[in-house]
C-alpha positions, 0 to 999 in steps of 0.5 A, a space after each residue: 490462524 491455525 495454520 500459521 507457522 513461525 517465521 525467522 526474519 533479520 531486520 538491522 541483523 537481529 532476528 524476530 519471529 513472527 507467526 505467518 501462513 504458508 501462502 504468506 510467507 513469500 510477501 512476509 519475507 519481501 516485506 521484512 527484506 524491504 524493511 531491513 533496506 529501509 532501515 539500514 539507509 536511515 541508520 547509515 546516513 548517520 543521523 539515528 543510531 538507536 534501532 528503535 529512533 531508526 524503526 519510528 523515523 522508518 515507520 514515520 516515512 512509510 506511513 507518509 508513503 502509504 498516506 500519499 499513494 491513498 490520497 492518490 487513489 482517492 483523487 484517482 477514484 474521483 476522476 473515475 467516477 466523474 467519468 463514468 458519470 460523464 460517460 452515462 449522461 453522454 450515454 442517456 443523451 445519445 440513446 434514443 427514447 423508447 417512446 419514440 420522441 429521441 433522436 
């Protein structure tokens, strides 16, 4: 991380300095903006006022969303793998055999 540089981000009106690679600055800024929005939603709901509790609730919400996306991707990957196996089987059945015994 020799090329890292400090980047300031604001989350719930607090400034944080984060080390970041120059090419990752935009993604970091977008992530900070997204996180700020999520935390503001939680805070503005009125149920939580402590920054720490808002952060933990936000982290739990994001972790839950991430896990759901991972599960969906795993299920989709399994479906793709099964389709590929089915296609490979169909190709094997349809391809003429080298010994001339196939259709």
